[in-house]
C-alpha positions, -999 to +999 in steps of 0.1 A: +000-001+000+028+026+009+048+012-023+019+022-048+012+055-027+053+062-028+042+059-070+016+080-072+034+107-052+065+105-077+044+106-109+020+136-097+053+153-084+069+147-119+033+161-132+038+193-115+073+200-121+064+198-161+036+215-161+037+237-130+079+248-124+091+244-158+072+276-173+081+298-148+113+283-135+137+308-153+122+344-150+117+332-110+151+315-111+165+350-126+143+380-103+151+360-072+114+357-067+098+332-033+077+309-054+052+315-030+023+295-050+050+263-065+053+261-024+017+268-017+014+237-044+034+212-029+014+215+003-016+206-016+002+177-028+010+166+005+052+172+005+053+189+038+042+163+056+055+133+034+074+115+066+054+129+091+031+102+106-005+096+096-011+099+128+002+139+131-019+146+095+010+130+071+015+107+051+041+081+067+064+070+038+097+067+039+124+086+034+136+069+004+103+082-013+114+115+004+151+117-016+131+107-047+105+135-048+135+155-046+153+143-074+121+147-102+117+185-078+159+191-085+152+182-122+128+210-123+144+236-100+169+230-070+153+256-052+119+237-046+140+210-030+158+232-005+123+246+007+110+211+010+142+199+025+144+229+055+112+221+065+113+185+066+145+193+090+125+209+114+091+185+113+121+154+121+132+169+147+101+176+163+084+143+159+120+128+172+130+145+197+100+164+207+078+156+238+046+143+226+025+178+232+051+196+211+040+167+181+003+173+183+004+210+187+034+216+157+033+184+130+002+189+122+004+222+107+038+213+094+019+185+077-005+205+064+018+238+055-001+262+076+036+258+096+066+262+077+102+264+083+133+256+091+163+253+114+183+281+127+217+264+133+241+284+113+260+321+127+280+341+105+314+327+124+302+295+130+289+274+105+297+239+110+312+246+142+282+238+162+298+245+194+309+277+190+275+293+185+267+329+200+232+323+208+224+320+243+188+311+262+187+321+298+165+305+324+142+330+338+103+330+359+081+333+328+105+307+307+135+318+282+153+350+270+166+344+233+193+365+225+213+361+194+214+359+153+209+332+130+233+337+096+223+320+061+188+301+074+166+286+042+129+297+049+141+325+069+118+349+056+086+332+039+087+306+071+069+309+105+086+284+130+119+277+137+139+249+161+168+274+174+198+260+188+213+276+218+236+277+242+225+274+276+253+262+298+280+288+293+309+265+314+298+234+297+329+208+294+329+193+265+312+230+252+282+209+231+271+197+262+260+229+272+237+233+239+200+233+235+171+233+211+144+255+210+111+258+193+102+294+180+073+310+164+072+342+141+052+362+162+074+352+194+081+389+203+120+397+200+124+376+167+127+390+135+137+388+102+170+403+092+183+413+059+183+383+030+212+376+012+219+378-022+231+343-038+247+337-073+226+305-071+201+290-056+179+315-059+142+322-051+140+302-020+150+330+009+180+324+027+179+353+054+192+360+092+174+358+118+177+381+146+163+371+187+167+403+210+150+394+247+128+370+228+107+357+252+094+316+252+078+296+273+094+268+293+074+243+274+092+255+239+124+235+253+127+208+224+120+182+246+122+179+284+162+179+287+185+213+283+218+203+267+208+180+243+208+202+215+235+196+201+228+156+198+191+164+187+207+189+153 
């Protein structure tokens, strides 16, 4: 049953690329225009929930299906695969490391495209050097206050939900044990989108700076139940 559904989805994506993407891709790429209508169509096709289990509103298909979808999308325009890929990382983190409350709250919206977003990991001075990020989340009576910035974040402008990687223990040894992940919504006070980055390639998909200035979030937005698990989660 799953194999047949996977074949149908891949065939539908191939048709989508030929009929909807091919006629407009050159203009969108050249002018660096975010493909809102194409992204909305991808949501209608269920692509944002490919790997999310059915109990949370997704299709529950294997990662092999996702990789085949990536291939078909990239034949038409690689930027569409970028929009989907970063969103899938966000969904994966909440599915595999979030609490049941977090899964029930966010996964249905991630599956149907109501929520779209990505991972706030990279900073201007630290890309793959995760241990040396400078974004800090301080615990207070209300929850956490996050300060810092993220750079080169896919879906940064058009997304509305992100997992933000932050330091919660500046004295941890080794450093990676002081890193935690937080679920941050675009509407949270203190969260804003900074500059949109102009790129030579991989255009259309938005790549932005995210700013967190005294960004207040409740305690239940810590991904999972324990601080210090962020490095292994991402």
